[in-house]
TIMARLUM-505911 format. One line per field, with one value per residue (C-alpha): residue in one letter; residue number from 0; x, y, z. Coordinates in pm, whole numbers, plus 32768, in hexadecimal, padded with zeros to 4 digits. Example, Ala and Ser with C-alpha at 12.3 -4.5 7.8 and 13.67 -1.06 7.14 Angstrom:
<pts>
r = [a_s]
k = [0_1]
xx = [84CE_8557]
yy = [7E3E_7F96]
zz = [830C_82CA]
</pts>
This chain:
<pts>
r = [r_a_f_f_t_f_l_f_i_r_g_i_v_r_e_n_p_t_r_q_i_a_r_p_k_t_e_r_p_l_p_s_v_l_k_d_s_e_l_a_v_l_i_d_s_c_d_d_t_p_l_g_q_r_d_r_a_i_l_e_l_f_y_g_s_g_i_r_l_r_e_l_a_g_l_r_l_t_d_v_d_l_g_q_k_q_l_r_v_f_g_k_g_r_k_e_r_l_a_l_f_g_r_q_a_a_e_a_l_e_r_y_i_n_h_g_r_k_e_l_l_v_k_g_h_q_e_t_t_a_l_f_l_n_y_r_g_g_e_l_s_p_r_g_i_q_k_i_v_k_n_r_a_q_a_a_l_a_r_s_d_v_s_p_h_t_l_r_h_s_c_a_t_q_l_l_m_g_g_c_d_l_r_r_v_q_e_l_l_g_h_e_k_l_s_t_t_q_i_y_t_r_v_d_r_n_h_l_k]
k = [0_1_2_3_4_5_6_7_8_9_10_11_12_13_14_15_16_17_18_19_20_21_22_23_24_25_26_27_28_29_30_31_32_33_34_35_36_37_38_39_40_41_42_43_44_45_46_47_48_49_50_51_52_53_54_55_56_57_58_59_60_61_62_63_64_65_66_67_68_69_70_71_72_73_74_75_76_77_78_79_80_81_82_83_84_85_86_87_88_89_90_91_92_93_94_95_96_97_98_99_100_101_102_103_104_105_106_107_108_109_110_111_112_113_114_115_116_117_118_119_120_121_122_123_124_125_126_127_128_129_130_131_132_133_134_135_136_137_138_139_140_141_142_143_144_145_146_147_148_149_150_151_152_153_154_155_156_157_158_159_160_161_162_163_164_165_166_167_168_169_170_171_172_173_174_175_176_177_178_179_180_181_182_183_184_185_186_187_188_189_190_191_192_193_194_195_196_197_198_199_200_201_202_203_204_205_206_207_208]
xx = [06EF_0834_0842_06E1_071E_084D_077D_066A_0761_0800_06AA_06CD_0588_0454_03F9_04B6_0400_04D5_046C_034E_041F_0477_05DE_061B_0666_07C2_0818_08FD_0A25_0A24_0B38_0C62_0C81_0D7C_0D28_0D6F_0E8E_0F28_0F0C_0FB7_10D9_10FA_1105_11E7_12E3_134D_1479_14C9_15BB_1553_14DD_1432_137B_1310_1294_11D0_112C_10CF_1036_0F7E_0EF6_0E7C_0DCA_0D62_0CCD_0C7F_0D0D_0D7E_0EE7_0EFA_0E4E_0F59_1074_0FF4_0FEA_10A9_1108_0FFE_0EF2_0F23_0E6B_0EE9_0E17_0CD0_0D4F_0CEC_0D85_0D34_0D41_0CFD_0C47_0BDB_0BA0_0C66_0B39_0B9C_0B1C_0B7C_0BF1_0BFC_0CF2_0D14_0E02_0EFE_0F24_0F48_1060_1118_10F5_1169_12A1_12F5_12C1_138A_14A7_14B8_1451_1544_1664_1609_15EF_174A_17D9_1758_17BD_166C_1544_13EA_1294_123D_11D6_1275_13DF_14BE_1612_16B6_15D9_1504_138D_1319_125D_111C_11E8_12E0_11C9_1130_1281_12AD_115C_119F_12FE_128E_1172_1253_1354_1262_113E_11D4_10B8_10E6_0F7E_0F80_0F67_0EFF_0DA3_0D9F_0DD1_0CBD_0BD5_0C37_0BE7_0A8D_0A3F_0AA4_09CC_0899_08DD_08F8_079B_07EC_06D4_0703_06D0_07DC_08D0_0880_08D9_0A16_0A99_0A35_095A_0878_077C_06ED_06F6_0872_0864_075B_0852_08E1_0798_07DE_093C_08FD_07C2_0822_081E_06C9_063F]
yy = [E392_E3C2_E533_E57D_E4B5_E592_E6CE_E654_E600_E759_E7FF_E89B_E7F5_E7AD_E667_E558_E528_E3F6_E32B_E282_E237_E0C5_E06C_DFC8_DE56_DDFE_DCA8_DBE3_DB5A_D9E1_D92A_D8B0_D734_D636_D515_D3B1_D397_D4DB_D468_D320_D3D4_D4CC_D3C2_D2D8_D3F3_D3BA_D2D5_D1F0_D2D9_D35E_D4A5_D3E9_D30B_D442_D4F3_D3C1_D3A6_D519_D501_D3BC_D44B_D58F_D4D0_D3A7_D46B_D5C7_D675_D7E0_D859_D8CD_D791_D6BD_D79B_D77D_D600_D545_D3D6_D395_D423_D308_D1BD_D0E0_CFB8_D078_D154_D294_D3DA_D4C1_D61E_D779_D84F_D9B9_DA42_D91B_D83B_D6CF_D5C7_D477_D469_D322_D2AA_D17D_D05A_D10C_D22E_D136_D07C_D1BE_D23B_D0F4_D0EA_D254_D22E_D0EA_D152_D2B1_D36E_D2AE_D300_D471_D477_D3DB_D4C6_D5F6_D57A_D5F8_D577_D5DA_D539_D5EE_D4F9_D5A9_D61D_D6F9_D68D_D708_D62A_D749_D780_D7C5_D911_D94F_DA28_D90B_D813_D908_D929_D7AE_D780_D8A2_D82B_D6C3_D731_D815_D702_D5E3_D693_D7DE_D88A_D9B4_D9C6_D88E_D8C3_D7F6_D889_D7F6_D69C_D6DF_D744_D60C_D530_D5CB_D5B0_D442_D3F4_D492_D3EF_D2A3_D2D0_D358_D41A_D595_D599_D490_D55B_D689_D5C4_D531_D683_D738_D83D_D8FB_D954_D86A_D989_D975_D805_D83C_D8EA_D793_D727_D818_D79F_D683_D6BA_D5A6_D4AA_D527_D502]
zz = [1CDD_1D9D_1D3C_1DB8_1EF6_1F33_1EF5_1FE1_20F9_20D5_20E1_1F87_1F12_1FE8_1F37_1E81_1D33_1CD9_1E09_1D49_1C16_1BFC_1BB9_1A67_1A84_1A11_1987_1A6A_19A6_197A_1A37_1970_1978_18F7_1812_1887_178E_180F_1978_1922_1875_1995_1AA5_19DE_19B5_1B1F_1B43_1C69_1D1C_1E75_1DD8_1CBE_1DB8_1E78_1D40_1CCC_1E23_1E17_1CBB_1D07_1E4C_1DAE_1C9C_1D73_1E95_1E0C_1F3F_1F38_1F24_208D_2105_205E_20D9_223F_2244_2353_2356_245D_2374_2279_2299_217E_21ED_21D8_20B9_2167_21DF_22FD_226A_22EF_21F2_21EE_234A_23D8_23A7_23C4_22D1_2240_20D8_2017_1F10_1E2B_1DF7_1D17_1E09_1F28_1E72_1E1E_1F85_201B_1F41_1F8D_2108_211F_2039_1FA6_20DF_21B9_20CE_20C6_2242_226E_2168_2223_2380_23FF_24C5_244B_243A_22F5_21E6_20BF_20D7_2000_1F7D_20C0_2198_221A_21FD_209A_2082_1FBA_1ECD_1E9F_1E51_1D59_1CAC_1C98_1BE9_1AFB_1A9F_1A6E_1989_18BE_188C_1847_179A_1725_17E2_18C7_1944_1A1F_1B98_1CCA_1C94_1B35_1BCA_1CC8_1BAB_1AEA_1C17_1C43_1ACF_1AC1_1BF2_1B51_19FF_1AB4_1B43_1C9D_1D47_1D54_1ECE_1EFA_1E26_1EFF_2039_1FA3_1F2F_206E_1FC3_20B3_1FA3_1E9D_1DA2_1DA8_1D48_1C3D_1B57_1B03_1A67_194A_18FD_1808_173F_164A_1765_17D7_1675]
</pts>
């Protein structure tokens, strides 16, 4: 198809005979998800040091809210509402939405904000409104967050395939398995198209049966 399109654009052929040929449908790979037991081990691997409190809050928030990596990295203190258990996030195209999280994420966040974050801020002698900080007290980058999740998973689960997206997938899968409506999951995850959300309905066939 691409070759004949090229020939047609260059004027080498008068017609494109492949224009009416339908593209073969390729199977979309199923998302990788973590079991409940794996999630528990991963989160419990975080100690109570400032960095441990930060990492626990990151893991709990990814799994508890299903937000994207860049959405989490862009969070400011003013974006967090612990009382209502909700976040103001900016998704793709800078579209603003509210993301929700549960009790465990709220507890981890509260401890990190009141203790771990303050210690990291003092240690770095910096002033920033960023929610998640690195060990120097500066803003934690998306790459840094990705590395934290990967290293934690390798140490706790001996798995090298775990990423922030894995935790987002796990959140969506648990919501659907718990009986959440597909449209609601679409809203919570910030998907523009329902077809993107529908991939999660194929994840656990045993549960469906």
